[in-house]
C-alpha positions in Angstrom: 21.8 1.1 15.9 19.9 3.1 14.1 21.2 5.6 11.3 20.2 8.8 10.6 17.8 9.5 8.3 18.8 9.6 4.7 16.5 11.9 2.1 15.1 9.7 -1.1 16.3 6.4 0.5 13.6 4.4 0.3 13.4 1.1 1.9 11.4 -2.2 0.0 9.7 -4.6 2.8 9.3 -8.2 2.2 7.7 -10.8 5.3 6.4 -13.2 5.8 2.4 -13.5 6.6 0.7 -16.1 8.4 -3.2 -16.1 9.0 -2.4 -14.8 12.6 -3.4 -11.0 12.4 -2.2 -10.7 15.3 1.1 -11.2 14.2 1.0 -10.2 10.7 0.7 -6.5 12.3 3.2 -7.1 14.6 6.0 -8.6 11.9 4.7 -5.3 9.4 5.5 -3.0 12.9 9.1 -4.8 13.2 9.7 -4.2 9.8 9.2 -0.9 8.7 11.1 0.0 12.4 14.2 -1.5 10.8 13.5 0.5 7.9 13.7 3.8 10.1 16.3 2.6 11.7 18.5 2.2 8.8 17.6 6.1 7.3 14.8 5.8 5.3 12.7 8.2 4.2 10.2 6.1 2.6 9.3 2.2 2.9 7.1 0.4 1.4 5.1 -2.8 2.5 3.8 -5.4 -0.1 0.0 -6.4 -1.5 -1.7 -8.1 1.2 0.0 -8.0 3.9 -2.2 -8.4 7.6 -4.6 -11.5 5.4 -3.2 -15.0 3.4 -3.6 -13.6 -0.2 -7.4 -15.9 -0.2 -10.1 -14.7 -1.8 -12.3 -16.8 0.8 -10.2 -15.1 3.5 -10.8 -11.2 2.2 -14.2 -10.7 4.2 -12.7 -11.7 7.1 -9.7 -9.5 7.7 -11.6 -6.6 5.4 -10.9 -3.4 7.7 -13.0 0.1 7.7 -9.7 2.2 6.1 -9.9 5.8 6.7 -9.8 8.4 3.9 -6.8 10.9 2.7 -6.7 14.2 4.6 -7.4 11.8 7.8 -5.4 12.1 10.6 -4.8 10.1 14.5 -6.7 13.9 15.9 -9.8 12.2 13.9 -9.0 8.8 15.4 -8.7 9.4 19.2 -11.4 12.0 18.4 -14.1 10.4 17.3 -14.4 12.7 14.1 -16.1 10.3 10.8 -16.0 7.2 11.1 -12.3 7.5 13.0 -13.5 5.1 15.5 -14.5 2.5 13.0 -11.0 2.2 11.9 -9.2 -1.8 11.8 -6.1 -1.8 13.8 -4.1 -2.4 10.4 -4.2 1.6 9.6 -4.3 3.2 12.8 -0.5 0.8 13.3 0.6 1.9 10.6 -1.0 5.7 11.4 1.1 5.6 14.3 4.4 3.9 12.7 4.6 6.8 9.8 4.1 9.1 12.7 7.1 8.0 15.2 9.2 7.2 13.0 8.9 10.3 10.9 8.4 8.4 7.4 6.5 8.4 4.6 4.4 5.0 4.8 2.6 3.3 1.0 1.2 0.5 3.6 1.2 -2.3 0.4 -2.7 -3.4 0.7 -5.0 -4.6 3.2 -8.9 -6.1 2.2 -11.2 -2.6 3.2 -14.8 -3.1 3.3 -16.9 -0.3 2.5 -20.9 0.3 1.4 -21.2 -3.3 2.0 -18.6 -3.5 -0.8 -14.8 -5.1 -0.7 -11.3 -3.7 -1.9 -8.3 -4.2 -2.2 -6.5 -0.8 -0.7 -3.4 0.5 -0.4 -3.1 3.6 2.2 -0.2 5.8 1.3 0.5 7.7 4.7 2.7 11.0 5.4 5.3 11.5 8.4 2.9 13.2 10.7 0.6 10.5 10.5 -2.0 11.7 7.8 -3.6 10.0 5.0 -2.7 11.3 1.9 -3.5 9.0 -0.7 -5.4 6.2 -0.8 -5.8 3.7 -4.1 -8.0 0.4 -4.6 -6.2 -1.6 -6.7 -8.3 -0.8 -10.2 -7.5 -3.8 -12.9 -8.0 -7.5 -11.1 -6.7 -10.1 -10.8 -8.7 -13.0 -12.6 -6.7 -16.0 -14.5 -7.3 -19.9 -14.7 -4.1 -21.7 -16.0 -4.6 -25.6 -16.4 -2.7 -27.5 -14.0 -1.2 -24.0 -12.9 -3.6 -22.2 -11.4 -7.1 -20.5 -11.1 -7.9 -17.6 -8.9 -10.5 -14.3 -9.2 -10.1 -11.3 -7.5 -13.5 -10.3 -8.9 -15.3 -13.5 -6.7 -14.7 -11.5 -3.3 -13.4 -8.2 -4.6 -14.6 -4.7 -6.5 -12.1 -2.4 -8.7 -11.0 0.6 -7.9 -11.9 3.8 -10.3 -8.6 6.5 -9.6 -5.6 7.2 -10.1 -3.4 7.6 -7.1 -0.5 9.7 -6.8 1.2 11.7 -3.8 4.0 14.7 -3.2 7.8 14.0 -1.0 9.3 17.0 -1.2 12.8 17.9 -1.0 14.0 20.4 2.3 12.0 24.0 2.2 10.3 22.5 -0.9 12.9 22.3 -3.5 12.9 19.5 -6.2 15.3 17.7 -4.3 13.2 15.7 -3.0 11.4 12.0 -4.8 8.8 14.0 -6.3 5.5 13.1 -7.2 4.6 9.4 -7.4 1.6 7.6 -8.3 0.8 4.0 -6.3 -1.3 1.4 -8.5 -1.3 -2.6 -6.9 0.3 -5.4 -8.5 -1.8 -6.2 -11.8 -2.4 -2.5 -12.2 1.6 -2.9 -13.6 0.0 -4.8 -16.4 -1.9 -1.7 -18.5 0.6 0.8 -19.4 -2.3 3.3 -19.3 -2.6 4.1 -16.1 1.2 4.8 -16.3 1.4 6.6 -18.9 -1.7 8.4 -16.6 0.7 8.7 -13.7 3.5 9.8 -15.8 2.4 12.5 -18.8 -0.8 13.6 -17.1 0.0 14.0 -13.0 3.8 14.7 -13.9 5.1 11.5 -10.9 8.6 10.7 -11.1 8.4 7.6 -9.2 5.9 5.2 -9.6 5.3 1.8 -6.9 3.3 -1.1 -7.6 3.0 -3.1 -4.1 2.8 -7.0 -5.6 1.6 -10.0 -4.5 2.6 -12.0 -8.1 1.7 -16.3 -8.4 4.6 -18.2 -8.7 3.1 -19.8 -12.4 2.1 -16.5 -14.1 4.6 -13.9 -12.1 8.4 -14.9 -13.5 6.4 -14.5 -17.1 6.2 -10.9 -17.0 6.9 -9.1 -13.6 10.5 -8.2 -14.9 9.3 -8.1 -18.5 6.5 -5.1 -17.2 8.8 -3.8 -14.9 11.3 -2.4 -18.0 
């Protein structure tokens, strides 16, 4: 049974990812629907949910993504680059609209001007993009006997700070307020969090992540403090 939407209820979605993009989209869609049925006002997907987390996979799974202010009207009318948007972003926009939720879309590989970014789209309940964050700090690690992974082999880093507003009823201050967005390894750099909270007055910070089991346990919980 569907629970009535509860103000400020947030759903964090952790879901299995395969090499089949179509299956990944369906899984994400199902989890978003479950969040809606649980009464969530906002849900958060994980980092790289439409693709295997491998630098070799990012170019194959990358999509053209909409920008801030774009909506399904642009896609349906073929405005700007709306006709070229990938299936992942379209699904997020459609689901936000049909469930009347804010969706922080984890992240997906984005292709733009022959570069690839690790990008999070934020969609409001009207299906409009209200935030677009390209992961700023790329994760390069080489732990002998543990893990070697270099995002910079494939990805380019973003440059901007990202935040959006979730208003309360009648635009009062009872809502979640201003929310800042980073992606995974961005959490390792406190300056970014300070920028969001002190300069941009964010009340909540969201970092969709997919930390590995070698370095993750060493600092993920510690950094969240």
